[in-house]
C-alpha positions in Angstrom: 92.8 -162.1 -32.2 94.4 -164.2 -29.3 97.6 -164.6 -31.1 98.0 -161.0 -32.2 97.4 -159.8 -28.6 100.0 -162.1 -27.2 102.4 -160.7 -30.1 101.8 -157.4 -28.9 102.2 -158.0 -25.3 105.4 -159.7 -26.1 106.6 -156.8 -27.9 105.6 -154.3 -25.3 107.7 -156.5 -22.9 110.7 -156.6 -25.2 110.7 -153.0 -25.9 110.1 -152.3 -21.9 113.1 -154.3 -21.2 115.2 -152.5 -23.6 113.9 -149.0 -22.0 114.6 -150.2 -18.6 118.3 -151.1 -19.6 118.7 -147.8 -21.3 117.3 -145.9 -18.2 119.6 -147.9 -15.8 122.8 -147.0 -18.3 121.7 -143.5 -17.8 121.6 -143.8 -14.2 125.1 -145.5 -14.1 126.5 -142.6 -16.4 125.9 -139.9 -13.9 128.7 -141.4 -11.9 131.2 -140.8 -14.7 129.9 -137.5 -15.7 130.4 -136.5 -12.2 134.0 -137.2 -12.5 134.4 -134.7 -15.3 133.0 -131.7 -13.3 135.6 -130.0 -11.4 133.2 -129.0 -8.2 132.7 -130.4 -4.6 130.0 -133.5 -4.4 127.3 -131.2 -2.6 127.7 -128.8 -5.5 127.1 -131.7 -8.1 124.4 -133.1 -6.1 122.5 -129.8 -5.9 122.7 -128.9 -9.4 121.7 -132.5 -10.4 118.2 -132.0 -8.3 117.7 -128.3 -9.4 117.8 -129.4 -13.0 115.8 -132.6 -12.7 113.1 -131.0 -10.4 112.4 -128.1 -12.6 112.1 -130.6 -15.6 109.7 -132.8 -13.5 107.7 -129.8 -12.8 107.3 -128.6 -16.2 106.4 -132.2 -17.5 104.0 -132.6 -14.5 102.3 -129.3 -15.5 102.1 -130.1 -19.1 100.5 -133.6 -18.3 98.2 -132.0 -15.8 99.4 -134.1 -13.1 97.7 -133.9 -9.7 100.4 -132.4 -7.4 98.5 -132.0 -4.3 99.1 -134.6 -1.5 96.2 -135.9 1.1 97.3 -134.8 4.3 100.3 -133.4 6.7 101.5 -136.9 7.3 102.3 -137.4 3.5 103.4 -133.8 3.3 106.0 -134.8 6.3 107.1 -138.1 4.9 107.8 -136.3 1.4 109.9 -133.6 2.8 111.7 -135.8 5.0 112.5 -138.0 2.2 113.7 -135.0 0.1 116.2 -134.4 2.9 117.3 -137.8 2.8 117.8 -137.8 -0.9 119.9 -134.7 -0.7 122.3 -136.8 1.8 122.2 -139.7 -0.7 123.3 -138.1 -3.6 125.8 -135.7 -2.0 127.5 -138.8 -0.3 127.3 -141.0 -3.5 129.3 -138.3 -5.3 131.7 -138.0 -2.5 132.4 -141.5 -2.3 133.0 -141.4 -5.8 135.6 -138.5 -5.6 137.1 -140.0 -2.4 137.9 -143.5 -4.3 136.5 -144.3 -7.7 133.3 -144.9 -9.5 133.6 -148.9 -8.9 134.0 -148.2 -5.4 131.1 -145.7 -5.1 128.7 -147.6 -7.1 129.5 -151.2 -5.7 129.3 -150.1 -1.8 126.0 -148.1 -2.8 124.7 -151.4 -4.2 124.6 -152.7 -0.8 121.7 -150.7 0.4 119.6 -153.9 0.8 121.8 -154.7 3.7 120.3 -151.7 5.6 117.0 -152.3 4.1 116.8 -156.1 5.8 116.9 -154.6 9.3 115.0 -151.2 8.7 112.0 -152.4 6.8 110.9 -154.8 9.4 111.0 -152.2 11.9 109.2 -149.7 10.2 106.6 -151.6 8.7 106.3 -154.2 11.8 106.8 -157.4 9.6 108.9 -160.3 10.8 112.8 -160.6 10.0 113.2 -163.3 7.8 116.2 -165.6 8.5 117.0 -165.9 4.7 117.3 -161.9 4.5 119.6 -162.0 7.4 121.9 -164.4 5.6 121.7 -162.4 2.4 122.6 -158.7 4.5 125.6 -160.8 6.0 126.9 -162.0 2.6 126.5 -158.3 1.1 128.3 -157.3 4.4 131.1 -159.8 3.5 131.1 -158.4 0.0 132.0 -155.0 1.4 134.5 -156.3 3.5 136.3 -157.9 0.4 136.2 -154.6 -1.5 138.2 -152.7 1.5 142.0 -152.9 1.2 142.3 -152.2 4.7 140.3 -150.4 7.7 142.2 -147.7 8.2 140.4 -144.1 8.0 143.7 -143.0 6.5 143.2 -145.0 3.4 141.6 -143.4 0.7 139.7 -146.2 -0.7 138.3 -147.0 2.9 137.1 -143.5 3.1 135.2 -143.9 -0.2 133.7 -147.0 1.1 132.4 -145.4 4.2 130.9 -142.7 2.2 129.5 -145.1 0.0 127.7 -147.0 2.9 126.3 -143.8 4.1 124.9 -143.3 0.5 123.6 -146.7 0.6 121.9 -146.2 4.2 120.2 -143.1 2.8 118.9 -144.6 -0.2 117.5 -147.5 2.1 115.8 -144.7 4.3 114.6 -143.3 1.1 113.2 -146.7 -0.2 111.2 -147.1 2.7 109.5 -143.7 2.3 109.1 -144.5 -1.5 107.2 -147.9 -0.5 104.7 -145.5 1.8 104.3 -142.9 -0.9 104.1 -145.3 -4.0 100.7 -146.7 -3.1 99.0 -143.2 -2.9 100.7 -141.3 -5.8 102.1 -141.4 -9.0 106.1 -141.8 -9.4 106.2 -138.5 -10.8 104.6 -136.7 -8.0 106.6 -138.6 -5.4 109.9 -137.6 -7.2 109.0 -134.1 -7.9 108.3 -133.6 -4.0 111.7 -135.3 -3.3 114.0 -133.6 -5.7 112.3 -130.3 -5.3 112.9 -130.4 -1.4 116.6 -131.8 -2.0 116.9 -128.7 -4.5 116.1 -126.3 -1.6 118.2 -128.1 1.0 121.4 -128.2 -1.2 120.7 -124.4 -3.1 123.1 -122.9 -0.4 125.6 -125.1 -1.5 125.6 -123.8 -5.1 125.4 -120.1 -4.0 128.2 -120.2 -1.3 130.5 -122.7 -2.6 133.4 -121.7 -4.5 133.1 -123.0 -7.8 134.5 -122.0 -11.5 131.4 -122.4 -13.6 133.1 -123.3 -16.8 131.3 -124.6 -19.5 132.5 -128.3 -18.8 131.1 -127.9 -15.3 127.8 -126.3 -16.2 127.1 -128.8 -19.0 128.0 -131.7 -16.8 125.6 -131.1 -14.1 123.1 -130.2 -16.6 123.5 -133.6 -18.3 123.2 -135.3 -15.0 120.2 -133.5 -13.9 118.3 -133.8 -17.0 119.5 -136.7 -19.1 120.7 -139.2 -16.2 118.0 -138.0 -13.7 114.8 -136.7 -15.2 114.6 -138.3 -18.4 116.1 -141.5 -17.2 113.5 -141.8 -14.2 110.8 -141.1 -16.9 111.9 -144.0 -18.9 112.1 -146.2 -15.9 108.7 -145.7 -14.7 107.1 -145.9 -18.2 108.9 -149.1 -18.8 107.7 -150.6 -15.4 104.2 -150.8 -16.5 104.8 -153.6 -18.9 107.4 -156.0 -17.0 107.5 -157.6 -13.7 108.9 -156.0 -10.6 111.2 -158.8 -10.2 112.6 -158.1 -13.9 112.9 -154.5 -13.0 115.0 -155.2 -9.8 117.5 -157.4 -11.7 118.0 -154.9 -14.3 118.3 -152.1 -11.6 121.4 -154.4 -10.1 123.1 -153.6 -13.4 123.5 -150.2 -12.6 127.1 -150.9 -10.9 128.1 -153.1 -14.0 127.1 -150.3 -16.5 129.0 -147.6 -14.3 132.2 -149.7 -14.0 132.2 -150.4 -17.8 131.5 -146.6 -18.5 134.4 -145.8 -15.9 136.7 -148.0 -17.9 135.6 -146.5 -21.2 135.7 -143.0 -20.5 137.9 -142.6 -17.5 140.4 -145.2 -17.8 139.4 -146.7 -14.3 140.5 -150.5 -14.2 138.8 -152.0 -11.1 141.0 -154.0 -8.9 140.7 -157.9 -7.9 139.3 -156.9 -4.6 136.6 -154.7 -6.0 135.6 -157.5 -8.7 135.4 -160.0 -6.2 133.7 -157.9 -3.7 131.2 -156.6 -6.2 130.4 -159.9 -7.6 129.4 -161.0 -4.4 127.4 -158.0 -3.6 125.5 -158.0 -7.0 125.3 -162.0 -7.0 123.4 -161.9 -3.9 121.2 -159.1 -4.8 120.2 -160.8 -8.3 119.7 -164.1 -6.3 117.5 -163.0 -3.6 115.6 -161.1 -6.3 114.9 -164.0 -8.1 113.5 -166.0 -5.0 110.0 -164.8 -4.6 109.2 -163.9 -1.1 106.5 -165.4 1.0 104.6 -162.4 1.4 103.8 -159.6 -1.2 105.1 -156.1 -0.6 104.5 -153.1 -2.2 
């Protein structure tokens, strides 16, 4: 009986790791799909959250999930997080359109740089020297990636957009840390993505976009497959793996994005991108492997 239980747990863990990789692959593929859509970044981001929030709402109603929050503070945090999410995805696609998939995803992956200083400030925790060193190394990785610090350089512009996206994601992570201890992940995502959809809806209405089949299908795929389905897989898989393992696999999103960009777009990352990305990802994986001295949500 005991051996059977251990075997079952091992099978669950293996399947969950595979599901995590699949979810992260889908997250990473959204950056490539965005390059096939001939529309402004704000339109792609708006279409993404509209499709994903509708899918999440339908799924929540089928599952009869509890959608009511506990108080005004929680509603306020969820709504602000939704606005920040709108900023995050808009600037993420803008970074990719301004430069390349590699630049956009590499700079976004530096979001722990901002978390290092924001998290202790928001949750009144001590600023650990190790985390400061980690943040400085990530900043070094971003600096290596930049070919120059001229705003006229297209790649530098992409890096700046990517850093804004990373900052927004760091703020979003803090809101999720607060909300995740109180509600199901699906409920939190529904509020955030629904709010982002409302915020970005005017962009879809007033932007001049030619709604070809390719544009419509591309945005729908990003919203349904690369967001709603990918998120559901990710949340389901997290139940049977350690948070540390999930964090390390999440760091593979940049790698998958660059590989997909190479296969489908013919984008070959340069030496600066490879070295800078290796520094950022290496630091992220290394820091994930070292247990923190205090537990955090």
